[in-house]
Backbone bond lengths (Angstrom), bond angles and torsions (degrees), N, CA, C in turn:
res aa  C-N    CA-C-N  psi(-1)  N-CA   C-N-CA  omega(-1)  CA-C   N-CA-C  phi
1 M - - - 1.445 - - 1.532 109.22 -
2 R 1.324 117.06 139.36 1.456 122.53 -178.13 1.522 111.04 -74.36
3 K 1.339 112.86 144.01 1.449 118.95 176.39 1.531 108.53 -77.13
4 V 1.308 117.47 134.55 1.454 122.86 -178.61 1.536 108.53 -79.25
5 R 1.340 115.55 130.28 1.467 120.51 178.75 1.520 109.87 -87.98
6 D 1.289 114.80 138.25 1.459 121.00 177.35 1.527 107.71 -96.79
7 Y 1.330 116.17 89.06 1.454 121.71 -176.73 1.526 111.73 -62.24
8 D 1.317 117.03 -37.31 1.463 119.83 179.87 1.530 110.99 -62.81
9 A 1.312 117.39 -43.41 1.466 120.86 179.34 1.525 110.81 -66.30
10 E 1.339 117.20 -39.71 1.456 120.45 178.40 1.526 111.06 -65.18
11 L 1.320 116.48 -42.11 1.457 120.85 178.53 1.528 110.83 -64.14
12 K 1.323 116.50 -41.91 1.456 120.64 178.50 1.534 110.44 -63.38
13 A 1.314 117.71 -41.29 1.466 121.06 178.63 1.527 111.07 -64.35
14 L 1.337 116.55 -40.23 1.464 119.83 177.47 1.522 111.69 -65.39
15 E 1.325 117.33 -40.37 1.462 121.00 178.00 1.518 111.07 -64.22
16 E 1.328 117.37 -40.28 1.466 120.62 177.98 1.522 110.85 -65.19
17 R 1.323 116.31 -39.91 1.464 120.15 178.08 1.528 110.53 -64.80
18 A 1.328 116.73 -42.04 1.467 120.52 178.57 1.526 110.44 -62.87
19 R 1.330 117.79 -41.78 1.464 121.35 176.98 1.526 110.75 -61.70
20 G 1.312 116.84 -42.45 1.461 121.34 178.64 1.512 112.21 -62.88
21 L 1.344 116.36 -42.62 1.467 120.61 178.37 1.523 111.32 -64.86
22 K 1.337 116.12 -40.59 1.460 120.03 179.03 1.528 110.50 -65.49
23 A 1.324 117.48 -41.90 1.461 121.28 178.61 1.529 110.55 -64.19
24 R 1.322 117.07 -39.28 1.460 120.96 178.21 1.522 110.87 -64.85
25 R 1.325 116.89 -40.29 1.468 121.11 179.01 1.535 110.69 -64.39
26 V 1.326 116.93 -43.44 1.456 120.72 178.76 1.535 109.80 -62.59
27 E 1.314 117.13 -41.30 1.461 121.62 178.40 1.533 110.66 -63.71
28 Q 1.325 117.41 -42.19 1.463 121.16 179.20 1.531 111.07 -65.80
29 L 1.336 117.64 -39.31 1.461 120.42 177.82 1.525 110.74 -64.96
30 G 1.312 116.91 -39.90 1.465 120.59 175.98 1.518 111.64 -63.29
31 A 1.320 116.99 -41.60 1.465 121.06 177.76 1.526 110.40 -64.66
32 L 1.327 117.27 -36.83 1.464 121.25 177.82 1.529 110.79 -64.25
33 V 1.312 116.75 -44.62 1.464 120.99 178.52 1.529 109.36 -59.94
34 T 1.307 117.54 -43.85 1.455 121.57 -179.24 1.528 111.54 -68.05
35 S 1.325 117.54 -45.49 1.466 120.09 -175.49 1.521 112.81 -69.34
36 T 1.334 118.27 -25.01 1.463 120.51 177.71 1.528 111.77 -85.61
37 G 1.315 117.43 -10.18 1.453 120.94 -177.74 1.507 112.94 87.52
38 A 1.326 117.16 3.72 1.461 120.75 -178.56 1.522 112.08 -70.51
39 D 1.325 117.75 -11.56 1.460 119.70 177.16 1.529 111.50 -70.55
40 A 1.340 117.16 -11.14 1.461 120.90 176.14 1.535 111.45 -77.16
41 L 1.330 116.43 -17.81 1.460 120.71 178.38 1.522 109.61 -79.91
42 D 1.338 115.75 150.51 1.457 117.37 173.72 1.536 108.32 -72.49
43 L 1.314 116.87 158.33 1.468 121.42 -173.89 1.519 113.22 -59.02
44 E 1.337 116.35 -38.84 1.461 119.36 -178.38 1.530 111.15 -64.65
45 T 1.340 116.81 -41.26 1.468 120.89 179.06 1.512 110.72 -65.58
46 L 1.336 116.91 -46.57 1.459 120.88 179.54 1.526 110.64 -60.67
47 A 1.327 116.79 -43.76 1.464 120.47 178.64 1.524 110.60 -62.75
48 G 1.318 117.58 -41.26 1.465 121.38 179.21 1.522 112.21 -63.11
49 V 1.327 116.14 -42.79 1.471 120.19 178.23 1.525 110.39 -62.06
50 L 1.309 116.47 -45.99 1.466 120.08 -179.64 1.527 111.56 -64.95
51 L 1.322 117.15 -40.31 1.464 120.01 178.55 1.526 111.12 -64.22
52 D 1.339 117.66 -39.70 1.462 120.53 176.55 1.524 110.90 -64.11
53 A 1.327 116.94 -40.04 1.464 120.37 179.59 1.523 110.63 -64.67
54 V 1.315 117.38 -41.49 1.464 121.43 -179.96 1.525 110.68 -66.83
55 A 1.330 116.83 -39.26 1.462 121.16 -176.55 1.525 112.79 -81.32
56 S 1.325 117.23 -12.98 1.464 120.71 -176.04 1.524 111.35 -63.54
57 T 1.338 115.22 137.41 1.468 120.85 175.69 1.529 110.55 -111.65
58 D 1.334 116.78 4.23 1.464 122.51 -179.49 1.529 109.12 -79.18
59 A 1.329 116.01 104.16 1.469 121.31 -177.60 1.521 111.36 -63.95
60 D 1.332 117.35 -36.10 1.466 120.13 179.38 1.529 111.13 -64.86
61 A 1.319 116.60 -42.14 1.465 120.17 178.82 1.521 110.40 -64.57
62 K 1.342 116.86 -43.10 1.459 119.91 179.97 1.525 110.94 -63.45
63 E 1.330 117.38 -39.39 1.465 120.49 178.19 1.522 110.23 -65.72
64 A 1.330 117.76 -39.45 1.466 121.24 177.66 1.527 110.18 -63.53
65 W 1.331 117.55 -41.96 1.458 121.08 177.65 1.522 110.68 -64.30
66 R 1.335 116.55 -41.46 1.461 120.02 179.54 1.521 110.90 -62.23
67 A 1.341 116.29 -44.83 1.463 120.71 -179.47 1.528 110.82 -63.68
68 K 1.320 116.19 -41.13 1.463 120.37 178.97 1.527 110.28 -65.13
69 G 1.317 117.07 -39.65 1.463 120.64 177.28 1.518 111.86 -66.05
70 A 1.330 116.68 -41.43 1.473 119.84 177.85 1.519 110.41 -62.33
71 A 1.340 117.30 -41.43 1.464 120.91 178.32 1.530 110.43 -63.90
72 F 1.326 117.14 -37.82 1.467 121.41 177.79 1.521 110.68 -59.98
73 F 1.326 116.54 -46.61 1.456 119.58 -178.78 1.526 111.82 -69.77
74 Q 1.318 118.11 -32.71 1.465 120.34 176.58 1.522 110.14 -66.11
75 R 1.335 117.34 -42.20 1.468 120.11 177.66 1.516 110.87 -63.42
76 R 1.330 116.51 -39.66 1.476 119.49 178.63 1.518 110.60 -63.30
77 G 1.333 117.35 -38.60 1.460 121.03 179.12 1.512 111.17 -64.90
78 R 1.340 117.02 -37.45 1.464 120.56 179.57 1.511 111.27 -70.23
79 K 1.329 118.42 -28.79 1.459 120.09 178.67 1.520 109.96 -61.12
80 G 1.330 116.55 -40.19 1.460 119.90 177.14 1.513 111.22 -67.01
81 A 1.342 117.11 -35.57 1.455 121.16 -179.77 1.524 110.29 -70.27
82 R 1.323 117.86 -32.44 1.458 121.51 -179.24 1.521 110.40 -60.92
83 K 1.297 117.65 -35.39 1.458 121.37 -179.81 1.520 111.41 -64.73
84 T 1.321 117.14 -24.56 1.452 120.47 179.46 1.519 112.10 -94.13
85 G 1.349 117.30 3.16 1.442 120.67 174.77 1.513 114.94 99.77
86 S 1.304 119.90 9.64 1.456 122.13 178.69 1.519 110.12 -77.90
87 D 1.349 116.91 158.09 1.452 121.14 176.54 1.512 109.70 -70.01
88 S 1.333 115.07 148.76 1.455 120.50 178.94 1.512 108.58 -149.77
89 D 1.326 116.14 159.30 1.459 119.71 178.82 1.526 111.25 -88.15
90 G 1.310 118.29 6.88 1.453 121.52 177.94 1.510 114.28 74.40
91 G 1.321 117.42 15.37 1.460 120.82 177.60 1.513 113.57 82.12
92 T 1.342 117.75 11.85 1.459 119.31 177.97 1.512 109.43 -74.98
93 P 1.332 117.36 150.79 1.463 120.08 179.31 1.517 111.20 -62.29
94 Q 1.304 116.14 146.53 1.451 121.24 179.26 1.514 109.68 -74.59
95 P 1.359 117.45 141.94 1.465 119.46 178.76 1.520 110.73 -58.52
96 G 1.311 115.62 138.16 1.465 120.37 177.95 1.508 113.73 83.11
97 A 1.339 118.43 -0.78 1.467 120.38 179.90 1.519 108.12 -80.21
98 D 1.305 117.12 114.54 1.453 122.96 179.67 1.507 109.60 -91.44
99 P 1.327 118.31 146.48 1.466 119.70 175.61 1.519 110.66 -66.94
100 A 1.299 115.58 151.65 1.461 120.52 -179.84 1.524 109.83 -69.03
101 P 1.338 117.07 144.95 1.466 119.37 177.79 1.525 110.09 -58.81
102 G 1.320 115.37 137.35 1.450 119.62 177.62 1.511 113.60 80.68
103 S 1.356 118.12 4.32 1.461 119.42 -178.09 1.517 112.28 -81.43
104 G 1.347 116.49 -14.49 1.450 119.79 -179.01 1.517 112.27 83.59
105 A 1.322 118.23 -0.85 1.447 121.99 -177.58 1.516 111.87 -79.50
106 A 1.315 118.86 -25.65 1.454 122.25 -179.74 1.518 109.37 -97.23
107 S 1.339 115.81 145.18 1.459 117.57 178.78 1.512 109.67 -81.94
108 D 1.315 116.00 138.10 1.475 120.90 -178.73 1.488 110.93 -101.02
């Protein structure tokens, strides 16, 4: 005889898992804002920057932002390795790394 499936229980478990994943994503985004120092910006400025990034159609700018973000995460990974005694560049910027367009880091 076949075992009867409890669809309601399965659906409830999936909904709970989805809620957990969404909560984890929100927590990770908050940690990202804090770790980049963007929490020093007022909410309106941060929202404006993010809206401009989402609306941007400049592929070169998006690639520059992606590269800068990848470098940020690589430096963060090395910080953990430094605690275990690995070599590190001390968090100095990598040679040839240009600031992202619109970041305010370059003088106009």
